[in-house]
N, C-alpha and C positions, 0 to 999 in steps of 0.2 A: 633570393632576392633577385628580380630582374634587372638585366643590365639597362643602362639608361641609352635610349635610341637617338642616334644623331643624323642629322640630315647631311648630304653630301658635302654642302658648304662648310657646316660646322666640323664635320670630320677632318675635312683638308686644313682649317683653322688649328684643331686639337694637334694633328700630325706635324704641321710647321712649327708650332709653340714647343712640342715635344722634342722635334729635332733641335730647334735652336738650344733648348735647356740643356740637351746632351752636348751640344757644341760648346756651351758655356763651361762644362765640366772639364774638358780638354786641357784648359791652361792651367788648372788647378792640379790635375794628375800628372802633368809634365813638371810642374813646380816640385811635387813630392817625389817624382821618379828622379829628378835632376839632383835632389837633396841625397838620394840614396845611391847615386851613381859614382863611379870612380871619376878622377879628373881627366885622366886618359881617354876614357870612352867619351866624355863630353867634347874634349878637343877633336877627338879622331871621328866620331860619329855625329856628334852634335846630340841634342835633346832628344828623348824618346818617351813614348808612353810607359814603356816597361824597362826597367834598369837593366843592362847587359851584364853587369857584375855588381852585386848589391854589396855595399859597404856603409859602415856607419861612422867614418872618420869625421865627416863634417859635425854630425852631433857630438861626438866625443870631444872635439875642439871647443864647441860652445859649453860642454859640461866643465871644461877646465875653468872657465869664467863664469861659472853659474852663479856664483855669489853676487857678483856685480849685475848679472843679467836679472837676477830676481828682484834686488835693489831698483833698478831701472823700471822692471815690469810695475813694481809697487807706486814708484812715482809717476809713470804713465797713467796708471789706473786711477790715481788720485786726482791728477790734473784732468784728465778725460771726465771723471764723474763729477766733480765740483764746478769745472768749467762749463759743462753740458747744462747743468742745473741752472748755474748763475746766468749763463748766457740766454736760456728760455726765459727766465724771470724777467731780466732786463729789456730782452727783445721784445717779449709780449706785452710789457707794460708800456712801452714806447708805441708799439702797434695799438694798443688800446687807446692811448691818447690821440691818435691820428685818427683812429675810426670813429670816435665820437662826434657826431655832427653838432653837439651843444657846445664842444670845446672851441674857443674863441680863436686861439692860436695854432690849430691843427693844421693848418696850411703853412704857416711859418715853420713848424717842426718838420713837415714834410719836406719843404725846400732845403732845410737845413740838413735833412739825412740824404737828400739827393746829391747835395754838393759833396758830401763825404764819399760819394760812388766815384764822382767824376774827377775830384781833385785830391791830392794829398801833399803834406808838407815836406816830403822827402824823407829819406833815410836817416840823414845825420840828425836833423831836428828832432825826429822821433826818438832815436836813440838818447840823445841828449835829455828829453823830457823824461824818459822811462828811468834812466840811471841817475840823473842829478835831481829832479824835482819830485819824481815819485818813488826814488831809492827803491828800485825793484831787482838791482844787481845782486845776484845769487841768492834769491828767493824763489820759492815754488809760484808766488803770484806773477813773476815774469812770464810764465808760460801760461797763465790763465786770464790775465786782465786785458793785454793788448787786443785779441781777437774777440772781446766778450760780447760787444755790441756790432752787429752786422745789419748795416742799412737793408740790403737786398732781402735778407730773411724777414726784417721787420716789416717790409712792404708785402711780402707774402702772406704774413700773419695778419696784417691789417685788411688785406682784400678779403681774406675769410671771415674777418669779424664783421666787415661790412656789409655781407651777405646776410647777416642776422637781421631780423626785423627789429625796428626801433621800439616797437611794442613791449618787448622784453624789458628794456631799460625803464620805461614809463611804469611798467606794473611793478617791477623792483622797488622803484622809488616811492610808488603809493604805498607799498608796505613797510616803508621806512628804512631801506637799505641805502647805504651811502655809496659812493663812487668805489671805493676800494672793496667794498663786500660784494658789489655787482661783478667786479672784475675777478674777485678770487672764487666766489661761489657760484657764479652764473656762466661766466664769459669762458673762464678756463676749462671747466669741464666740456662745455659745448664744442672747445677748440682742439680737443685731443687729438683728432685725426691730423691737423696741420702741425701741432707741436711735436707729435711723435714723428712726422716727416723730418721737419727741420732739426730736430733732436739726433736723428740719425746722421744727418749731413754734419752737425755740429760736431758730434762724439768722433766721425771720422777724421774731420779736420784736427781736432785736438790729439787723438792718437797717433796720427801720421805725422805730426809736427816735428821737425828736428831743428828748423832755422832758430826760433825763439831761444832754444836751449844753447844753440851754438853762440846767439849774440850775448846772452845775459848770464849765462851759467858757467862758472869755471870750476866750481866743486864737483868733484867726482861722484859725490853721494847724492847730488841732486840731478844728475844727468837722466833725462827720459830715455825710454827704450830705442827709439828711432835715432837719436843722435849717438848712443853708444854702439849701435849696430853699425852706423855709418862710419864711425872712428875705426871700428873693426876692419871693415872693408877697406878702408883708406890705408890702414897699415900694412894689411896684406899686399894691396897693389904697390905700396911704397918699396916694400922688401923686393917684390918680384922686378921692379924696374931699377932697383939700386944698383950703380955701377962701381961703387966704392970696394966692395969685396966679393969676390968670387965664392967664397964660403957661405956668405950671406945669401947670395942669389941661388947657389944650390940648395940651400935649405928652403928658401921661399919658394923654389919651383916645385918642391915637394908638397906644398900646403894646397890642398883642394879649394882654391878660390873660387871657382865657379860654383861648385856644389855647396860651399858655404853660404854663398849668396841665396841660393834655393833654400837651404835649411833656415836661414834667417827670416826668409819669406814666411816660411811655414810657421815658425815660431812667432811671428808678429801678427799674423792675419788670423789666428784663431779666435780671439775674443769679438771681433768685429763680425766674423761669421755666426758666431752663437748669439750676437746681439739682434741681427736682422730677423729671425724667425717670430720674436716677440713682438716685433713693430710692424710685421707683413700686413696684418688685418688693417691696419691704419694707413699703410703706404698709398694705396691706390686712391683712397678717398684724399689724402694729404695732396697727391699729385694733381688732382683735378681742381686744385683751389684755383679760381679766377675762370674756369673753363665756361661756366654757366652764367649768364648774364639774365638778371631777372629785373 
């Protein structure tokens, strides 16, 4: 099979993209190398692409708490999956309403969404509403409902839907389809690129979130992965900085705190890396939302 011929300009672009892609791999390689390095090597020589002395102490420490880590993994996976699906449903329905030119109050809905971007009620009123009125304390819904509807994502989806010809709606109505059927069976399949792109960003937000768990979850069995790992790192740092006991300090200094951070990064970043290849073919189309004006 003959190789594809490139012009000089195309060859330069391919070479630049290839070099940039290789450069993006360096941080991941350094993270993996840091998780396999000894604490003394990191403190003395810093991070490197190849560990000087390979050790699995950091992973052994994580295995000691493997039961809690597995439980936290399950919680984070459920929150991410359910939250992403519900967020796409709510956001796309709001975007569809704002994109319909025949909807009388679409401008009012758009202004209301813009207000939520510019202003907020503050942390204390938000907490009181979630805990006292919505009763989300120590429930999994506390990590799903607060970030469910994002106005910025809603406008991105609305712009994509507005690029579709109005004749699609008219022809569907002539065939007897109602608004919800048009939305579910016509608009949503055509909006797959933007929904896949927004879905990736939303899932990243849910997976990496620890603040909602810190605010609303006291039960250990409901703690998400990121909050559990943040607590573990905080405990290690507390022991290293403790001045109450020399014995505690001596034990804490033996803990590979820096390599533990790298090992935790390796543990948490895996699912998102595996998610991206499935959405890659939609990603470029989704990023082009609103770029072409017709």
